[in-house]
ChimeraX commands (.cxc) that place a marker at each C-alpha (Angstrom):
marker #1 position 0.00,0.00,0.00 radius 0.5
marker #1 position 1.13,3.52,-0.68 radius 0.5
marker #1 position 1.12,6.11,2.10 radius 0.5
marker #1 position -2.23,7.66,1.16 radius 0.5
marker #1 position -4.06,4.33,1.05 radius 0.5
marker #1 position -2.50,3.36,4.34 radius 0.5
marker #1 position -3.54,6.62,6.00 radius 0.5
marker #1 position -7.11,6.12,4.79 radius 0.5
marker #1 position -7.32,2.64,6.27 radius 0.5
marker #1 position -5.79,3.81,9.55 radius 0.5
marker #1 position -8.39,6.59,9.72 radius 0.5
marker #1 position -11.23,4.16,9.02 radius 0.5
marker #1 position -10.22,2.06,12.02 radius 0.5
marker #1 position -9.52,4.91,14.43 radius 0.5
marker #1 position -9.19,5.49,17.31 radius 0.5
marker #1 position -6.07,3.41,17.96 radius 0.5
marker #1 position -4.48,2.73,21.34 radius 0.5
marker #1 position -1.30,1.26,19.89 radius 0.5
marker #1 position 0.75,3.90,18.12 radius 0.5
marker #1 position 2.55,1.75,15.54 radius 0.5
marker #1 position 4.94,2.88,12.82 radius 0.5
marker #1 position 3.51,1.27,9.67 radius 0.5
marker #1 position 6.17,2.69,7.38 radius 0.5
marker #1 position 5.85,5.39,4.69 radius 0.5
marker #1 position 5.76,7.92,7.52 radius 0.5
marker #1 position 2.39,6.60,8.71 radius 0.5
marker #1 position 1.76,6.13,12.45 radius 0.5
marker #1 position -1.51,4.73,13.73 radius 0.5
marker #1 position -1.97,7.24,16.59 radius 0.5
marker #1 position 0.42,10.17,16.02 radius 0.5
marker #1 position -1.34,12.28,18.66 radius 0.5
marker #1 position -1.20,9.54,21.32 radius 0.5
marker #1 position -1.01,11.03,24.81 radius 0.5
marker #1 position 1.80,8.58,25.64 radius 0.5
marker #1 position 3.72,9.22,22.42 radius 0.5
marker #1 position 5.42,6.15,20.94 radius 0.5
marker #1 position 3.34,3.65,22.88 radius 0.5
marker #1 position 3.78,0.74,23.37 radius 0.5
marker #1 position 7.10,0.89,21.51 radius 0.5
marker #1 position 8.95,3.02,24.05 radius 0.5
marker #1 position 7.77,0.76,26.89 radius 0.5
marker #1 position 8.70,-2.43,25.06 radius 0.5
marker #1 position 12.24,-1.18,24.52 radius 0.5
marker #1 position 12.69,-1.03,28.31 radius 0.5
marker #1 position 12.18,-4.77,28.72 radius 0.5
marker #1 position 12.64,-6.23,25.21 radius 0.5
marker #1 position 15.85,-7.97,26.26 radius 0.5
marker #1 position 13.99,-10.01,28.88 radius 0.5
marker #1 position 12.54,-12.22,26.14 radius 0.5
marker #1 position 14.65,-14.51,23.96 radius 0.5
marker #1 position 15.91,-12.63,20.89 radius 0.5
marker #1 position 15.52,-15.80,18.81 radius 0.5
marker #1 position 12.10,-17.48,18.96 radius 0.5
marker #1 position 12.71,-19.75,15.99 radius 0.5
marker #1 position 10.37,-22.72,16.17 radius 0.5
marker #1 position 8.46,-21.32,19.16 radius 0.5
marker #1 position 4.73,-20.70,19.46 radius 0.5
marker #1 position 3.34,-17.47,20.92 radius 0.5
marker #1 position -0.11,-16.52,22.21 radius 0.5
marker #1 position -0.80,-12.78,22.57 radius 0.5
marker #1 position -3.82,-12.38,24.88 radius 0.5
marker #1 position -5.60,-9.05,24.54 radius 0.5
marker #1 position -3.51,-8.29,21.47 radius 0.5
marker #1 position -5.16,-4.90,20.77 radius 0.5
marker #1 position -3.63,-3.61,17.51 radius 0.5
marker #1 position -1.06,-6.39,17.37 radius 0.5
marker #1 position 2.14,-4.60,18.39 radius 0.5
marker #1 position 3.49,-7.52,20.45 radius 0.5
marker #1 position 2.27,-10.12,17.96 radius 0.5
marker #1 position 4.29,-8.45,15.22 radius 0.5
marker #1 position 7.34,-8.12,17.47 radius 0.5
marker #1 position 7.26,-11.83,18.33 radius 0.5
marker #1 position 7.02,-12.73,14.64 radius 0.5
marker #1 position 10.02,-10.51,13.96 radius 0.5
marker #1 position 11.94,-12.70,16.41 radius 0.5
marker #1 position 11.23,-15.73,14.27 radius 0.5
marker #1 position 8.32,-17.38,16.09 radius 0.5
marker #1 position 6.89,-20.25,14.06 radius 0.5
marker #1 position 3.31,-19.54,15.11 radius 0.5
marker #1 position 1.82,-16.36,16.54 radius 0.5
marker #1 position -1.83,-16.16,17.56 radius 0.5
marker #1 position -3.32,-12.90,18.80 radius 0.5
marker #1 position -6.69,-12.92,20.53 radius 0.5
marker #1 position -8.97,-10.08,21.57 radius 0.5
marker #1 position -12.68,-9.68,22.22 radius 0.5
marker #1 position -12.94,-6.39,20.27 radius 0.5
marker #1 position -13.39,-6.76,16.51 radius 0.5
marker #1 position -12.07,-3.26,15.84 radius 0.5
marker #1 position -8.80,-4.05,17.58 radius 0.5
marker #1 position -8.54,-7.26,15.57 radius 0.5
marker #1 position -9.09,-5.33,12.34 radius 0.5
marker #1 position -6.35,-2.90,13.41 radius 0.5
marker #1 position -4.02,-5.82,14.16 radius 0.5
marker #1 position -4.63,-7.38,10.76 radius 0.5
marker #1 position -3.87,-4.07,9.06 radius 0.5
marker #1 position -0.68,-3.63,11.09 radius 0.5
marker #1 position 0.45,-7.15,10.25 radius 0.5
marker #1 position -0.35,-6.59,6.57 radius 0.5
marker #1 position 1.54,-3.29,6.44 radius 0.5
marker #1 position 4.55,-4.76,8.23 radius 0.5
marker #1 position 4.75,-7.92,6.16 radius 0.5
marker #1 position 3.33,-10.47,8.58 radius 0.5
marker #1 position -0.24,-10.80,7.32 radius 0.5
marker #1 position 0.15,-14.41,6.27 radius 0.5
marker #1 position 2.12,-15.45,9.34 radius 0.5
marker #1 position 0.05,-14.11,12.25 radius 0.5
marker #1 position -3.43,-15.37,13.08 radius 0.5
marker #1 position -5.94,-13.16,14.90 radius 0.5
marker #1 position -9.12,-14.47,16.50 radius 0.5
marker #1 position -12.00,-13.04,18.52 radius 0.5
marker #1 position -11.67,-14.82,21.83 radius 0.5
marker #1 position -11.87,-13.87,25.50 radius 0.5
marker #1 position -9.17,-14.78,27.99 radius 0.5
marker #1 position -11.84,-16.77,29.82 radius 0.5
marker #1 position -12.23,-19.00,26.75 radius 0.5
marker #1 position -8.58,-19.89,26.12 radius 0.5
marker #1 position -9.36,-23.52,26.89 radius 0.5
marker #1 position -11.24,-23.64,23.58 radius 0.5
marker #1 position -7.95,-23.23,21.71 radius 0.5
marker #1 position -6.93,-26.78,22.53 radius 0.5
marker #1 position -3.21,-26.04,22.30 radius 0.5
marker #1 position -0.37,-24.83,24.49 radius 0.5
marker #1 position 2.19,-22.14,23.69 radius 0.5
marker #1 position 5.87,-21.69,24.47 radius 0.5
marker #1 position 5.37,-17.98,25.18 radius 0.5
marker #1 position 2.21,-16.24,26.41 radius 0.5
marker #1 position 1.97,-12.45,26.21 radius 0.5
marker #1 position -0.47,-11.15,28.83 radius 0.5
marker #1 position 0.14,-7.41,28.80 radius 0.5
marker #1 position -2.26,-4.71,29.93 radius 0.5
marker #1 position -5.25,-7.00,30.44 radius 0.5
marker #1 position -5.55,-8.06,34.09 radius 0.5
marker #1 position -6.88,-4.74,35.40 radius 0.5
marker #1 position -9.66,-4.76,32.79 radius 0.5
marker #1 position -11.05,-8.09,34.02 radius 0.5
marker #1 position -13.89,-8.73,36.43 radius 0.5
marker #1 position -12.25,-12.01,37.46 radius 0.5
marker #1 position -8.49,-11.54,37.29 radius 0.5
marker #1 position -7.30,-14.57,39.27 radius 0.5
marker #1 position -9.61,-16.83,37.27 radius 0.5
marker #1 position -7.93,-15.55,34.10 radius 0.5
marker #1 position -4.47,-16.40,35.44 radius 0.5
marker #1 position -5.68,-19.86,36.48 radius 0.5
marker #1 position -7.10,-20.53,33.02 radius 0.5
marker #1 position -3.93,-19.36,31.28 radius 0.5
marker #1 position -1.80,-21.62,33.49 radius 0.5
marker #1 position -4.15,-24.59,33.10 radius 0.5
marker #1 position -4.85,-24.45,29.37 radius 0.5
marker #1 position -2.29,-22.52,27.30 radius 0.5
marker #1 position 0.96,-21.59,29.09 radius 0.5
marker #1 position 3.69,-24.17,28.49 radius 0.5
marker #1 position 6.80,-22.28,29.57 radius 0.5
marker #1 position 7.13,-18.47,29.64 radius 0.5
marker #1 position 4.62,-15.69,30.24 radius 0.5
marker #1 position 5.33,-11.99,29.80 radius 0.5
marker #1 position 2.92,-10.25,32.16 radius 0.5
marker #1 position 2.10,-6.61,32.80 radius 0.5
marker #1 position -0.57,-4.90,34.84 radius 0.5
marker #1 position -1.31,-1.41,36.03 radius 0.5
marker #1 position -0.14,-1.17,39.65 radius 0.5
marker #1 position -1.03,1.32,42.35 radius 0.5
marker #1 position 0.21,1.67,45.90 radius 0.5
marker #1 position 3.50,0.66,47.43 radius 0.5
marker #1 position 6.32,-1.34,45.84 radius 0.5
marker #1 position 7.16,-2.75,49.28 radius 0.5
marker #1 position 6.95,-6.48,49.98 radius 0.5
marker #1 position 5.81,-7.51,53.45 radius 0.5
marker #1 position 6.70,-10.78,55.16 radius 0.5
marker #1 position 3.26,-12.41,55.15 radius 0.5
marker #1 position 2.53,-15.51,57.24 radius 0.5
marker #1 position 1.35,-18.67,55.54 radius 0.5
marker #1 position -1.54,-18.98,57.99 radius 0.5
marker #1 position -3.43,-15.86,59.05 radius 0.5
marker #1 position -4.88,-15.77,62.58 radius 0.5
marker #1 position -8.25,-14.16,63.25 radius 0.5
marker #1 position -6.76,-11.89,65.93 radius 0.5
marker #1 position -3.54,-10.76,67.41 radius 0.5
marker #1 position -2.62,-13.04,70.32 radius 0.5
marker #1 position -4.51,-12.13,73.48 radius 0.5
marker #1 position -6.75,-9.57,71.74 radius 0.5
marker #1 position -9.72,-9.31,69.44 radius 0.5
marker #1 position -7.83,-6.93,67.14 radius 0.5
marker #1 position -6.95,-7.97,63.56 radius 0.5
marker #1 position -3.25,-8.49,62.78 radius 0.5
marker #1 position -1.41,-5.22,62.13 radius 0.5
marker #1 position 0.24,-6.43,58.94 radius 0.5
marker #1 position -3.02,-6.13,56.98 radius 0.5
marker #1 position -2.38,-2.38,57.07 radius 0.5
marker #1 position 1.25,-2.65,55.92 radius 0.5
marker #1 position 1.93,-0.93,52.58 radius 0.5
marker #1 position 3.63,-4.12,51.40 radius 0.5
marker #1 position 0.75,-6.48,52.19 radius 0.5
marker #1 position -0.80,-7.84,48.95 radius 0.5
marker #1 position -3.68,-5.55,48.03 radius 0.5
marker #1 position -5.96,-5.59,45.00 radius 0.5
marker #1 position -7.53,-2.13,44.87 radius 0.5
marker #1 position -11.05,-2.22,43.48 radius 0.5
marker #1 position -12.09,0.58,41.12 radius 0.5
marker #1 position -15.86,0.79,41.29 radius 0.5
marker #1 position -16.42,3.36,38.56 radius 0.5
marker #1 position -13.70,4.80,36.33 radius 0.5
marker #1 position -9.95,5.11,36.24 radius 0.5
marker #1 position -8.52,7.65,33.76 radius 0.5
marker #1 position -12.01,8.01,32.25 radius 0.5
marker #1 position -12.13,4.28,31.49 radius 0.5
marker #1 position -14.95,2.28,33.08 radius 0.5
marker #1 position -13.28,-1.03,32.12 radius 0.5
marker #1 position -10.47,-0.49,34.65 radius 0.5
marker #1 position -11.59,-2.63,37.58 radius 0.5
marker #1 position -8.46,-3.46,39.59 radius 0.5
marker #1 position -5.11,-1.97,40.53 radius 0.5
marker #1 position -2.89,-4.37,42.49 radius 0.5
marker #1 position 0.15,-3.26,44.39 radius 0.5
marker #1 position 3.43,-5.01,43.60 radius 0.5
marker #1 position 2.94,-7.55,46.39 radius 0.5
marker #1 position -0.48,-8.54,45.07 radius 0.5
marker #1 position 0.76,-8.92,41.48 radius 0.5
marker #1 position 3.51,-11.27,42.58 radius 0.5
marker #1 position 1.29,-13.19,45.00 radius 0.5
marker #1 position -1.41,-13.74,42.37 radius 0.5
marker #1 position 1.17,-15.00,39.88 radius 0.5
marker #1 position 2.53,-17.44,42.46 radius 0.5
marker #1 position -0.95,-18.61,43.43 radius 0.5
marker #1 position -1.80,-19.36,39.81 radius 0.5
marker #1 position 1.35,-21.40,39.27 radius 0.5
marker #1 position 3.95,-19.00,37.89 radius 0.5
marker #1 position 7.37,-18.14,39.24 radius 0.5
marker #1 position 8.76,-14.67,38.60 radius 0.5
marker #1 position 12.03,-15.03,36.70 radius 0.5
marker #1 position 12.66,-11.31,36.26 radius 0.5
marker #1 position 11.07,-7.90,36.72 radius 0.5
marker #1 position 12.54,-5.92,33.82 radius 0.5
marker #1 position 10.23,-2.95,34.39 radius 0.5
marker #1 position 8.34,-1.82,37.47 radius 0.5
marker #1 position 5.05,-3.36,36.31 radius 0.5
marker #1 position 6.37,-6.06,33.94 radius 0.5
marker #1 position 7.19,-9.62,34.97 radius 0.5
marker #1 position 8.79,-12.47,33.05 radius 0.5
marker #1 position 7.28,-15.62,34.51 radius 0.5
marker #1 position 7.80,-19.33,34.09 radius 0.5
marker #1 position 5.25,-22.08,34.52 radius 0.5
marker #1 position 5.66,-23.89,37.84 radius 0.5
marker #1 position 3.68,-26.49,39.78 radius 0.5
marker #1 position 0.44,-25.01,41.08 radius 0.5
marker #1 position 0.96,-24.47,44.82 radius 0.5
marker #1 position -1.15,-25.25,47.85 radius 0.5
marker #1 position -2.01,-28.79,46.76 radius 0.5
marker #1 position -1.66,-29.90,50.37 radius 0.5
marker #1 position -4.93,-28.16,51.23 radius 0.5
marker #1 position -7.05,-30.62,49.31 radius 0.5
marker #1 position -7.71,-32.37,45.98 radius 0.5
marker #1 position -8.51,-30.47,42.83 radius 0.5
marker #1 position -12.16,-31.50,43.09 radius 0.5
marker #1 position -12.46,-29.58,46.35 radius 0.5
marker #1 position -10.11,-26.69,45.59 radius 0.5
marker #1 position -10.11,-26.46,41.76 radius 0.5
marker #1 position -8.07,-23.26,41.69 radius 0.5
marker #1 position -5.48,-24.63,44.11 radius 0.5
marker #1 position -5.25,-28.28,43.13 radius 0.5
marker #1 position -2.50,-29.97,41.14 radius 0.5
marker #1 position -3.11,-29.80,37.42 radius 0.5
marker link #1:1,2 radius 0.2
marker link #1:2,3 radius 0.2
marker link #1:3,4 radius 0.2
marker link #1:4,5 radius 0.2
marker link #1:5,6 radius 0.2
marker link #1:6,7 radius 0.2
marker link #1:7,8 radius 0.2
marker link #1:8,9 radius 0.2
marker link #1:9,10 radius 0.2
marker link #1:10,11 radius 0.2
marker link #1:11,12 radius 0.2
marker link #1:12,13 radius 0.2
marker link #1:13,14 radius 0.2
marker link #1:14,15 radius 0.2
marker link #1:15,16 radius 0.2
marker link #1:16,17 radius 0.2
marker link #1:17,18 radius 0.2
marker link #1:18,19 radius 0.2
marker link #1:19,20 radius 0.2
marker link #1:20,21 radius 0.2
marker link #1:21,22 radius 0.2
marker link #1:22,23 radius 0.2
marker link #1:23,24 radius 0.2
marker link #1:24,25 radius 0.2
marker link #1:25,26 radius 0.2
marker link #1:26,27 radius 0.2
marker link #1:27,28 radius 0.2
marker link #1:28,29 radius 0.2
marker link #1:29,30 radius 0.2
marker link #1:30,31 radius 0.2
marker link #1:31,32 radius 0.2
marker link #1:32,33 radius 0.2
marker link #1:33,34 radius 0.2
marker link #1:34,35 radius 0.2
marker link #1:35,36 radius 0.2
marker link #1:36,37 radius 0.2
marker link #1:37,38 radius 0.2
marker link #1:38,39 radius 0.2
marker link #1:39,40 radius 0.2
marker link #1:40,41 radius 0.2
marker link #1:41,42 radius 0.2
marker link #1:42,43 radius 0.2
marker link #1:43,44 radius 0.2
marker link #1:44,45 radius 0.2
marker link #1:45,46 radius 0.2
marker link #1:46,47 radius 0.2
marker link #1:47,48 radius 0.2
marker link #1:48,49 radius 0.2
marker link #1:49,50 radius 0.2
marker link #1:50,51 radius 0.2
marker link #1:51,52 radius 0.2
marker link #1:52,53 radius 0.2
marker link #1:53,54 radius 0.2
marker link #1:54,55 radius 0.2
marker link #1:55,56 radius 0.2
marker link #1:56,57 radius 0.2
marker link #1:57,58 radius 0.2
marker link #1:58,59 radius 0.2
marker link #1:59,60 radius 0.2
marker link #1:60,61 radius 0.2
marker link #1:61,62 radius 0.2
marker link #1:62,63 radius 0.2
marker link #1:63,64 radius 0.2
marker link #1:64,65 radius 0.2
marker link #1:65,66 radius 0.2
marker link #1:66,67 radius 0.2
marker link #1:67,68 radius 0.2
marker link #1:68,69 radius 0.2
marker link #1:69,70 radius 0.2
marker link #1:70,71 radius 0.2
marker link #1:71,72 radius 0.2
marker link #1:72,73 radius 0.2
marker link #1:73,74 radius 0.2
marker link #1:74,75 radius 0.2
marker link #1:75,76 radius 0.2
marker link #1:76,77 radius 0.2
marker link #1:77,78 radius 0.2
marker link #1:78,79 radius 0.2
marker link #1:79,80 radius 0.2
marker link #1:80,81 radius 0.2
marker link #1:81,82 radius 0.2
marker link #1:82,83 radius 0.2
marker link #1:83,84 radius 0.2
marker link #1:84,85 radius 0.2
marker link #1:85,86 radius 0.2
marker link #1:86,87 radius 0.2
marker link #1:87,88 radius 0.2
marker link #1:88,89 radius 0.2
marker link #1:89,90 radius 0.2
marker link #1:90,91 radius 0.2
marker link #1:91,92 radius 0.2
marker link #1:92,93 radius 0.2
marker link #1:93,94 radius 0.2
marker link #1:94,95 radius 0.2
marker link #1:95,96 radius 0.2
marker link #1:96,97 radius 0.2
marker link #1:97,98 radius 0.2
marker link #1:98,99 radius 0.2
marker link #1:99,100 radius 0.2
marker link #1:100,101 radius 0.2
marker link #1:101,102 radius 0.2
marker link #1:102,103 radius 0.2
marker link #1:103,104 radius 0.2
marker link #1:104,105 radius 0.2
marker link #1:105,106 radius 0.2
marker link #1:106,107 radius 0.2
marker link #1:107,108 radius 0.2
marker link #1:108,109 radius 0.2
marker link #1:109,110 radius 0.2
marker link #1:110,111 radius 0.2
marker link #1:111,112 radius 0.2
marker link #1:112,113 radius 0.2
marker link #1:113,114 radius 0.2
marker link #1:114,115 radius 0.2
marker link #1:115,116 radius 0.2
marker link #1:116,117 radius 0.2
marker link #1:117,118 radius 0.2
marker link #1:118,119 radius 0.2
marker link #1:119,120 radius 0.2
marker link #1:120,121 radius 0.2
marker link #1:121,122 radius 0.2
marker link #1:122,123 radius 0.2
marker link #1:123,124 radius 0.2
marker link #1:124,125 radius 0.2
marker link #1:125,126 radius 0.2
marker link #1:126,127 radius 0.2
marker link #1:127,128 radius 0.2
marker link #1:128,129 radius 0.2
marker link #1:129,130 radius 0.2
marker link #1:130,131 radius 0.2
marker link #1:131,132 radius 0.2
marker link #1:132,133 radius 0.2
marker link #1:133,134 radius 0.2
marker link #1:134,135 radius 0.2
marker link #1:135,136 radius 0.2
marker link #1:136,137 radius 0.2
marker link #1:137,138 radius 0.2
marker link #1:138,139 radius 0.2
marker link #1:139,140 radius 0.2
marker link #1:140,141 radius 0.2
marker link #1:141,142 radius 0.2
marker link #1:142,143 radius 0.2
marker link #1:143,144 radius 0.2
marker link #1:144,145 radius 0.2
marker link #1:145,146 radius 0.2
marker link #1:146,147 radius 0.2
marker link #1:147,148 radius 0.2
marker link #1:148,149 radius 0.2
marker link #1:149,150 radius 0.2
marker link #1:150,151 radius 0.2
marker link #1:151,152 radius 0.2
marker link #1:152,153 radius 0.2
marker link #1:153,154 radius 0.2
marker link #1:154,155 radius 0.2
marker link #1:155,156 radius 0.2
marker link #1:156,157 radius 0.2
marker link #1:157,158 radius 0.2
marker link #1:158,159 radius 0.2
marker link #1:159,160 radius 0.2
marker link #1:160,161 radius 0.2
marker link #1:161,162 radius 0.2
marker link #1:162,163 radius 0.2
marker link #1:163,164 radius 0.2
marker link #1:164,165 radius 0.2
marker link #1:165,166 radius 0.2
marker link #1:166,167 radius 0.2
marker link #1:167,168 radius 0.2
marker link #1:168,169 radius 0.2
marker link #1:169,170 radius 0.2
marker link #1:170,171 radius 0.2
marker link #1:171,172 radius 0.2
marker link #1:172,173 radius 0.2
marker link #1:173,174 radius 0.2
marker link #1:174,175 radius 0.2
marker link #1:175,176 radius 0.2
marker link #1:176,177 radius 0.2
marker link #1:177,178 radius 0.2
marker link #1:178,179 radius 0.2
marker link #1:179,180 radius 0.2
marker link #1:180,181 radius 0.2
marker link #1:181,182 radius 0.2
marker link #1:182,183 radius 0.2
marker link #1:183,184 radius 0.2
marker link #1:184,185 radius 0.2
marker link #1:185,186 radius 0.2
marker link #1:186,187 radius 0.2
marker link #1:187,188 radius 0.2
marker link #1:188,189 radius 0.2
marker link #1:189,190 radius 0.2
marker link #1:190,191 radius 0.2
marker link #1:191,192 radius 0.2
marker link #1:192,193 radius 0.2
marker link #1:193,194 radius 0.2
marker link #1:194,195 radius 0.2
marker link #1:195,196 radius 0.2
marker link #1:196,197 radius 0.2
marker link #1:197,198 radius 0.2
marker link #1:198,199 radius 0.2
marker link #1:199,200 radius 0.2
marker link #1:200,201 radius 0.2
marker link #1:201,202 radius 0.2
marker link #1:202,203 radius 0.2
marker link #1:203,204 radius 0.2
marker link #1:204,205 radius 0.2
marker link #1:205,206 radius 0.2
marker link #1:206,207 radius 0.2
marker link #1:207,208 radius 0.2
marker link #1:208,209 radius 0.2
marker link #1:209,210 radius 0.2
marker link #1:210,211 radius 0.2
marker link #1:211,212 radius 0.2
marker link #1:212,213 radius 0.2
marker link #1:213,214 radius 0.2
marker link #1:214,215 radius 0.2
marker link #1:215,216 radius 0.2
marker link #1:216,217 radius 0.2
marker link #1:217,218 radius 0.2
marker link #1:218,219 radius 0.2
marker link #1:219,220 radius 0.2
marker link #1:220,221 radius 0.2
marker link #1:221,222 radius 0.2
marker link #1:222,223 radius 0.2
marker link #1:223,224 radius 0.2
marker link #1:224,225 radius 0.2
marker link #1:225,226 radius 0.2
marker link #1:226,227 radius 0.2
marker link #1:227,228 radius 0.2
marker link #1:228,229 radius 0.2
marker link #1:229,230 radius 0.2
marker link #1:230,231 radius 0.2
marker link #1:231,232 radius 0.2
marker link #1:232,233 radius 0.2
marker link #1:233,234 radius 0.2
marker link #1:234,235 radius 0.2
marker link #1:235,236 radius 0.2
marker link #1:236,237 radius 0.2
marker link #1:237,238 radius 0.2
marker link #1:238,239 radius 0.2
marker link #1:239,240 radius 0.2
marker link #1:240,241 radius 0.2
marker link #1:241,242 radius 0.2
marker link #1:242,243 radius 0.2
marker link #1:243,244 radius 0.2
marker link #1:244,245 radius 0.2
marker link #1:245,246 radius 0.2
marker link #1:246,247 radius 0.2
marker link #1:247,248 radius 0.2
marker link #1:248,249 radius 0.2
marker link #1:249,250 radius 0.2
marker link #1:250,251 radius 0.2
marker link #1:251,252 radius 0.2
marker link #1:252,253 radius 0.2
marker link #1:253,254 radius 0.2
marker link #1:254,255 radius 0.2
marker link #1:255,256 radius 0.2
marker link #1:256,257 radius 0.2
marker link #1:257,258 radius 0.2
marker link #1:258,259 radius 0.2
marker link #1:259,260 radius 0.2
marker link #1:260,261 radius 0.2
view
């Protein structure tokens, strides 16, 4: 496509949240309030992922306009699948892949994170960036990813609010402090895992439901069966699939989210 045709198609699919350089001097969101987003953010942690993904499979959950899908294909991934529940985002992603030469190599499908089990396949790398805080049921989403599609690595990002501290949390929480009827003090520690609930809007967006602090992000990942291998940016985690913890509390039939899978 020449520049004029490309600009017309970009305009037809506006507004864009991913500001992607499509070549010919055409950007998808040149007036983006964050500038070169998500490119500038990706450059801060790009080295955390393998530079060579030859032969690997990648699932990009909540792919939006396909920025990360295209980047994974550029690294040589054998199969890249991007999923999103918004048809406009999927149309944007297909245009971006077409303009950047990956139209025949990247598949995009309308699918919710809650339905990843329907894919019937597992992936070497899962991209789960900028989705968790938009979900009504965030821990369920992590459980489903771990159970059905994540085979090795997951690149995870979420909006975080509150402290970056990490408190020493006991494995078993008592009802009260010893000798009192008062709750334990550590629940009020800045570093205790907290998932802040946003009842209405955050940054004029009613789909922003949750804002974990750092401790909550890491605890939820552990609880779902991921170990944190690295934290290349303040809200970005490179995770690896691990045994689902807490199996000692009961069989999967009784504790399906905590049983061994």
